[in-house]
C-alpha positions as CSV (number, residue, x, y, z in Angstrom):
1,M,0.0,0.2,0.2
2,E,1.3,3.7,-0.9
3,F,1.8,6.0,1.9
4,T,2.4,9.7,1.6
5,Y,3.5,11.8,4.6
6,R,4.2,15.3,5.2
7,T,7.3,15.6,6.6
8,K,8.1,18.7,10.1
9,G,11.0,20.4,10.5
10,V,13.2,19.5,7.7
11,C,13.8,20.2,4.1
12,A,12.3,17.6,2.5
13,Q,8.8,18.8,2.2
14,Q,7.0,15.2,1.9
15,I,7.6,11.4,2.0
16,K,6.1,8.9,-0.3
17,F,6.7,4.6,0.5
18,D,4.8,1.3,0.1
19,L,4.6,-0.7,2.8
20,D,3.4,-4.4,2.6
21,D,4.2,-7.3,4.9
22,N,5.8,-4.8,7.2
23,K,8.2,-4.3,4.4
24,V,9.1,-0.7,3.5
25,T,10.1,-0.2,-1.0
26,N,10.3,2.8,-3.1
27,V,11.1,5.6,-0.7
28,E,11.3,8.4,-2.1
29,F,11.7,12.1,-1.0
30,Y,10.8,15.3,-2.5
31,G,12.9,18.3,-1.5
32,G,15.9,18.1,1.0
33,C,19.3,16.6,-0.1
34,N,18.4,14.8,-3.2
35,G,21.6,12.3,-3.2
36,N,22.1,11.8,0.5
37,L,18.2,11.3,0.4
38,K,18.4,8.8,-3.1
39,A,21.3,7.3,-0.7
40,I,19.0,6.7,2.6
41,S,16.2,5.6,0.4
42,K,18.2,2.9,-1.2
43,L,19.2,1.3,1.5
44,V,16.3,1.0,3.6
45,D,14.6,-0.6,0.5
46,G,13.7,-4.0,1.6
47,M,13.7,-3.1,5.5
48,S,11.2,-3.6,8.2
49,V,9.4,-1.2,9.8
50,D,11.1,-2.3,13.3
51,E,14.7,-2.1,11.6
52,I,14.2,1.6,10.2
53,E,12.9,2.9,13.1
54,S,15.8,1.3,14.9
55,V,18.6,3.0,13.0
56,L,16.5,6.3,12.0
57,K,15.0,7.2,14.7
58,G,16.0,10.1,17.0
59,N,18.5,11.4,14.3
60,T,19.4,15.2,14.0
61,C,20.5,17.3,11.3
62,G,22.6,20.4,12.6
63,F,20.8,22.2,15.5
64,K,17.3,20.7,14.2
65,P,15.4,18.2,16.8
66,T,15.1,16.0,13.2
67,S,16.7,15.2,10.5
68,C,14.9,13.3,6.9
69,A,16.2,10.0,8.3
70,D,14.3,10.5,11.6
71,Q,11.0,11.6,9.6
72,L,11.3,8.4,7.6
73,A,11.1,6.4,10.5
74,I,8.2,8.5,12.0
75,A,6.9,8.2,9.1
76,V,6.8,4.7,8.6
77,R,5.8,3.8,11.9
78,A,2.8,6.1,11.5
79,A,1.8,3.9,8.3
80,A,2.1,0.5,10.2
81,N,0.1,2.3,12.9
82,Q,-2.3,2.7,10.6
83,M,-2.4,-0.5,8.5
84,S,-3.3,-2.5,11.8
85,E,-6.0,-0.2,12.9
86,G,-7.5,-0.6,10.0
C-alpha cells in the first residue's frame, strides 16, 4: 500500500513509500538533499518498519531536533499503525 507523509521541521516536504507485509519499498523524498536522500532510500529498501526505526529514529540534522531520516522512521511507524488499525 502506498503512503504519503508530510514532513515537519526538515528540508524535504514529503515522503512517499510502499508498505507491504511490514516491508518498506520505493521510498521517495520530495525536496531536501537529493543525493543523501536517494542513498537513504536505497539503503532502507526492503527493510522492516522496526529495522528502519531502530537505525534512523532520533537522528538529528544540525541544530534541528529531527532530520529527514528521523522523519522517515516516524512516517513508516505511522503507516504501520494505520494499517494495523484498519
